[in-house]
C-alpha positions in Angstrom: -28.8 -67.0 40.2 -25.9 -64.5 40.2 -23.6 -63.2 42.8 -23.0 -59.6 41.9 -21.4 -56.7 43.6 -23.9 -53.9 44.6 -22.3 -51.6 42.0 -23.6 -53.9 39.2 -27.1 -54.1 40.7 -29.8 -51.7 39.4 -32.8 -50.9 41.6 -34.3 -48.9 38.8 -35.2 -51.8 36.6 -38.9 -51.7 35.7 -40.7 -55.0 35.1 -41.5 -55.0 31.4 -43.7 -57.5 29.5 -41.8 -60.7 28.4 -43.0 -60.2 24.8 -41.2 -56.8 24.8 -38.0 -58.5 25.9 -38.4 -61.3 23.3 -38.9 -58.7 20.5 -35.8 -56.8 21.6 -33.7 -60.0 21.7 -34.7 -60.7 18.1 -34.0 -57.2 17.1 -30.5 -57.3 18.7 -29.6 -60.6 17.0 -31.0 -59.5 13.6 -28.8 -56.4 13.6 -25.5 -56.6 11.8 -23.3 -54.9 14.3 -24.1 -55.4 18.0 -21.2 -55.0 20.3 -21.4 -55.8 24.0 -21.7 -52.2 25.3 -24.6 -51.5 23.0 -26.4 -54.8 24.0 -26.0 -53.9 27.6 -27.4 -50.4 27.2 -30.4 -51.7 25.1 -31.2 -54.3 27.7 -30.7 -52.0 30.7 -34.5 -51.2 31.2 -35.1 -55.0 31.7 -32.3 -56.0 34.0 -31.6 -55.8 37.7 -28.1 -57.1 37.7 -25.3 -57.8 35.3 -21.8 -59.3 35.0 -19.3 -59.4 32.2 -17.2 -62.6 31.9 -13.7 -62.0 30.4 -12.7 -63.7 27.2 -12.6 -67.4 27.3 -11.7 -69.5 24.2 -12.5 -66.6 21.9 -15.8 -65.6 23.5 -17.0 -63.1 26.1 -20.2 -63.4 28.0 -22.6 -60.9 29.4 -24.8 -62.3 32.1 -28.0 -60.3 32.9 -30.6 -61.0 35.5 -34.1 -59.6 35.6 -37.6 -60.4 37.0 -38.1 -64.1 36.2 -35.1 -64.5 33.9 -31.4 -64.8 33.4 -29.8 -64.1 30.0 -26.4 -65.1 28.9 -25.3 -63.1 25.8 -22.4 -64.6 23.9 -20.0 -62.5 21.8 -17.6 -64.3 19.5 -14.2 -63.4 18.0 -12.9 -61.8 15.9 -15.4 -58.9 16.1 -16.9 -59.7 19.5 -20.4 -59.0 18.2 -23.5 -60.6 19.6 -23.9 -64.2 18.4 -26.2 -66.0 20.8 -28.5 -65.4 23.8 -29.5 -68.1 26.2 -32.5 -67.2 28.3 -33.2 -69.2 31.5 -36.8 -68.3 32.3 -39.4 -68.8 35.0 -42.2 -70.9 33.7 -44.7 -68.0 33.5 -42.2 -65.8 31.6 -41.4 -68.7 29.2 -45.1 -69.3 28.6 -45.7 -65.6 27.7 -42.6 -65.5 25.4 -43.6 -68.7 23.6 -47.2 -67.6 23.1 -45.9 -64.3 21.7 -43.5 -66.0 19.4 -46.2 -68.4 18.1 -48.3 -65.3 17.3 -45.6 -63.7 15.2 -46.6 -63.5 11.5 -44.5 -62.9 8.4 -44.5 -59.3 7.3 -43.0 -57.0 4.6 -39.6 -57.1 6.3 -39.3 -60.6 7.7 -40.2 -64.2 7.1 -41.3 -66.3 10.1 -41.4 -70.1 10.2 -41.9 -72.8 12.9 -40.6 -76.4 12.9 -41.3 -79.0 15.6 -38.5 -81.5 16.3 -38.1 -84.3 18.8 -41.9 -85.1 18.8 -42.7 -81.4 19.5 -40.4 -81.2 22.5 -38.0 -78.8 20.8 -39.8 -76.3 18.7 -37.8 -73.9 16.6 -38.7 -70.5 15.4 -36.8 -69.0 12.5 -37.0 -65.3 11.7 -35.3 -64.1 8.5 -35.2 -60.6 6.9 -36.3 -60.7 3.3 -33.4 -58.4 2.4 -30.8 -60.8 3.7 -32.1 -64.3 4.6 -28.6 -65.4 5.7 -28.8 -63.0 8.7 -31.7 -64.6 10.4 -32.2 -65.8 13.9 -33.4 -69.2 15.2 -35.0 -69.5 18.6 -35.2 -73.0 20.2 -37.8 -73.3 23.0 -36.9 -76.0 25.6 -39.6 -76.4 28.2 -39.5 -80.0 29.3 -38.2 -79.3 32.8 -41.0 -78.2 35.2 -39.1 -75.4 37.0 -36.5 -74.4 34.4 -37.4 -73.3 30.9 -34.9 -72.1 28.2 -34.9 -70.3 24.9 -31.7 -70.3 22.9 -31.6 -67.5 20.2 -28.8 -67.9 17.7 -27.8 -66.0 14.6 -27.9 -68.1 11.5 
């Protein structure tokens, strides 16, 4: 998926459960202040390779690769804080993440809701903190292609 120099490749990455990665992505996007170096350090246990793409049209991108996935984290101007993560997933990783997401329940800190659009082909999960509902996260699950599955997590 990526062509990276050996300096960017980590051989110490441990394969972690997809549910743990999904929870971390939600946590990173729900946080108010998440700059690129902090995102990279928090995701380091999951990744085997990474590459930072310089600023293009007011955005920078951090591309991360791990076992069964590739993440593209988008950081937007003016603050260059985390705005969106696009996850390209192997079918089994997608299935685990979707199953985990469907099992999420509302709690004392967050509200969780599901909507099905396009005849159920484009389900959307919304997670919003009760303390500040405007700072929620939506996750769109796109799994119609047999070999490529995607989840797009975006700050509201």
